[in-house]
C-alpha positions in Angstrom: 103.1 80.5 158.6 106.6 81.9 158.1 107.5 78.8 156.1 104.4 79.4 153.9 105.4 83.1 153.4 108.9 82.2 152.5 107.7 79.6 150.0 105.2 82.3 148.5 108.0 84.9 148.3 110.3 82.4 146.6 107.5 81.5 144.1 107.0 85.2 143.3 110.6 85.8 142.8 110.6 82.9 140.3 107.5 84.3 138.6 109.1 87.8 138.3 112.3 86.4 137.1 110.5 84.5 134.4 108.4 87.4 133.3 111.5 89.7 133.2 113.3 87.2 131.0 110.3 87.0 128.6 110.1 90.8 128.5 113.8 91.1 127.8 113.6 88.5 125.1 110.8 90.3 123.4 112.3 93.8 123.8 114.7 93.7 120.7 112.0 92.6 118.4 109.6 95.3 119.7 112.3 97.9 119.3 113.1 96.7 115.8 109.4 96.8 114.9 109.0 100.3 116.3 112.2 101.7 115.0 111.0 104.6 112.7 114.4 105.4 111.3 114.9 101.8 110.2 111.4 101.7 108.6 112.4 104.9 106.6 115.7 103.3 105.6 113.8 100.2 104.2 112.1 102.5 101.8 115.2 103.5 100.0 117.5 101.6 97.7 121.3 101.6 97.2 121.4 100.2 93.6 122.8 103.3 91.9 125.4 104.3 94.7 126.5 100.7 94.8 126.9 100.5 91.1 129.2 103.4 91.1 131.1 101.8 94.0 131.5 98.6 92.0 132.7 100.6 89.0 135.3 102.4 91.2 136.7 99.1 92.5 136.6 97.3 89.1 138.4 100.1 87.4 141.0 100.4 90.2 141.7 96.6 89.8 141.7 96.8 86.0 144.3 99.6 86.0 146.6 97.5 88.0 146.0 94.4 85.9 146.5 96.3 82.6 149.7 97.9 83.8 151.1 94.5 84.9 150.2 92.9 81.5 151.7 95.7 79.5 154.9 95.6 81.5 155.0 91.8 81.1 154.7 92.2 77.4 157.6 94.5 77.2 159.8 92.6 79.6 159.2 89.3 77.9 159.1 90.7 74.4 155.7 89.3 73.6 155.5 91.4 70.4 152.8 93.6 68.8 150.1 90.9 69.1 150.2 91.2 73.0 147.4 93.7 73.4 144.1 94.0 75.3 142.5 92.4 72.1 144.4 89.1 72.6 142.2 86.4 74.1 145.1 85.5 76.5 145.3 89.1 77.7 141.6 89.2 78.2 141.7 85.9 80.2 144.6 87.1 82.3 143.0 90.5 83.0 139.8 88.9 84.0 141.4 86.5 86.3 143.4 89.4 87.9 140.5 91.8 88.2 138.3 89.0 89.6 140.8 88.1 92.4 141.3 91.8 93.4 137.6 92.6 93.4 137.0 89.5 95.6 139.5 90.8 98.0 138.1 94.4 97.9 134.6 93.3 98.4 135.2 90.7 101.0 132.2 90.5 103.3 130.3 92.9 101.1 127.9 90.8 99.2 124.6 92.2 98.0 122.8 91.1 101.2 125.6 92.5 103.5 125.8 95.7 101.5 122.1 96.5 101.7 122.1 95.7 105.4 125.0 98.2 105.8 123.2 100.7 103.7 120.0 100.5 105.7 121.9 100.6 109.1 123.8 103.7 108.0 120.7 105.5 106.5 118.8 104.8 109.8 121.7 106.0 112.0 122.0 109.2 110.1 118.3 109.7 110.1 118.3 109.4 114.0 121.3 111.8 114.1 119.5 114.5 112.2 115.9 114.2 112.9 113.8 114.1 116.1 111.4 111.3 116.8 108.5 113.5 115.6 110.3 114.5 112.5 111.1 110.9 111.7 107.4 110.0 111.9 106.6 112.9 109.6 109.1 111.6 107.1 107.8 108.0 107.4 104.2 109.2 106.9 105.3 111.2 103.8 107.3 108.3 102.3 104.4 105.9 102.7 101.8 108.4 101.2 101.1 108.3 97.4 104.1 110.4 96.4 106.3 108.6 98.8 108.0 106.1 96.6 108.8 108.8 94.0 110.3 111.0 96.7 112.5 108.1 98.1 113.6 107.2 94.5 114.6 110.8 93.9 116.7 110.9 97.0 118.3 107.5 95.9 119.1 109.1 92.6 120.5 112.2 94.3 122.7 110.1 96.5 124.0 108.1 93.5 124.8 111.3 91.6 126.8 112.6 94.6 128.7 109.4 94.7 129.4 109.6 91.0 130.4 113.2 91.1 133.1 112.6 93.6 134.4 109.6 91.8 134.5 111.2 88.3 135.7 114.5 89.5 138.8 113.0 91.1 139.2 110.7 88.2 138.7 107.6 90.3 136.1 106.3 87.8 135.3 107.1 84.2 133.0 105.7 81.6 135.2 106.5 78.7 138.2 104.2 79.7 139.1 101.1 77.8 137.1 98.2 78.9 134.4 100.4 80.5 131.7 98.7 78.4 130.8 96.5 81.3 130.5 99.6 83.6 128.2 101.4 81.1 126.0 98.3 80.9 125.8 98.0 84.7 124.8 101.7 85.0 122.2 101.5 82.3 120.6 98.3 84.0 120.5 100.2 87.3 119.5 103.6 86.2 116.7 102.7 83.7 114.2 101.4 86.4 115.1 104.2 88.8 114.5 106.9 86.2 111.0 105.5 85.7 110.4 105.9 89.4 111.3 109.6 89.5 109.1 110.7 86.6 106.5 112.3 88.8 104.8 115.7 88.9 105.6 116.7 92.5 103.9 120.0 92.1 100.5 118.3 91.8 100.9 117.0 95.4 100.8 119.3 98.4 102.7 116.7 100.7 105.4 116.3 98.1 105.9 120.1 98.0 106.1 120.3 101.7 108.7 117.6 101.7 110.9 119.4 99.1 110.6 123.0 100.3 110.2 122.9 104.1 111.5 121.1 107.1 111.7 118.3 108.1 111.7 117.1 104.5 114.3 119.6 103.4 116.4 118.8 106.3 116.1 115.1 105.7 116.9 115.3 102.0 119.9 117.5 102.4 121.5 116.5 105.6 120.9 112.8 105.8 121.8 112.4 102.0 125.2 114.1 102.5 125.9 112.0 105.7 125.1 108.8 103.8 127.2 109.8 100.9 130.2 110.6 103.2 129.8 107.1 104.9 129.5 105.4 101.5 132.7 107.2 100.3 134.6 106.1 103.3 133.4 102.5 102.8 134.4 102.5 99.1 137.9 103.9 100.0 138.4 101.2 102.7 137.4 98.5 100.0 139.7 100.0 97.4 142.7 99.9 99.9 142.2 96.1 99.9 143.2 95.9 96.2 146.9 96.6 96.3 147.7 94.0 98.9 145.8 91.4 96.7 147.8 92.4 93.6 150.7 89.9 93.9 148.3 86.8 94.2 146.3 88.2 91.4 149.4 88.6 89.1 150.3 84.9 89.7 146.9 84.1 88.1 147.9 85.8 84.9 151.0 83.6 84.4 149.3 80.7 82.8 147.6 82.9 80.3 150.9 84.7 79.4 152.6 81.4 79.0 149.8 80.3 76.7 150.3 83.3 74.6 154.0 82.8 74.4 153.6 79.2 73.2 151.4 80.1 70.3 
């Protein structure tokens, strides 16, 4: 009898161990599916803020490249034809900027950047709002005015990122060579502007979101936290540009040599 009981107990331990393993394996997926903050984050987009970050990095790299090429022209006496209009200058600048941008944006491709954005948005939402408040936000953002409210927040965040960059002269749209930046912004802003053309006053839930908590708290506090995190991430990326300058400058040499041999 004791042998049978021992065997039965051993069998139960195996069964419970197996069930526990199955439950633990399923737990992450269940938590992910039930993560209200992450579901909220998935309703937002990073296109405008990311475009401004790209402009900041590109212009930082371009300033170094243009300074280097102008200095090379003076030191090597390349003459008055050595200007940003020269094809060789343009090729050299493109090579340098491309190399420095690659270094700055290492590990920050579109997929990685969006994942970072949503993780950050979800984390800040959890930090600011209770579980019940998060559910109210999710219900609101999945209601008829929801996509327009989310798009308005995305625009607001992008504007805050822009304000910091332009106010501190880190990025400007009137700099030489900024045509590519203006084109990028136009392509990103146009569809977002279409999304925020909505009469919120006609929808009681939208009015509640805008004028009362938890909507007001979500709009204000989560937005500012996300912007602070985005700014820090951009500055970290920008700090990788200078260490990449020497290798980038070497890429300009063949183009400078080609101009010299004209």
